[in-house]
C-alpha positions, 0 to 999 in steps of 0.5 A: 806864362805871359799873357802874350804867350798864352794868347798866341797859343790859343789864337787870341790877343793879349788884350782878350786874355787880359779881359777874360782874366778880369771878367770883362770878356765872355768866351765860349766854353771850348776856349776854356778847354783850349786855355786850360790845355795851353796852361797844362791844367784842367778846366776846373782849375781855372774856375773860381773855387766858390763856383766849383760844386759837387757832382750832384750840383753839376748833375742838377745844372745839366738836368734836361739838357741833351745827353750829348751836350751833358757829355761834352760839358762834363768832358770840357770840365774834366768832371 
């Protein structure tokens, strides 16, 4: 898929897609889910492999967050 086509599907500009790919632009977590859906992959498939951790690490990272937030993050990550 071209950057232009992806940008159109997720309501961003091609420049934004380029900047996101190159780590120059931050974006909200829900956008990760939208991009993944447009590409027909799970959100975790878009994350660098060196940053994907075991469930226990995710549990630790979510510790102390409200249950609703934990559930949303897990669903967005496909965890």
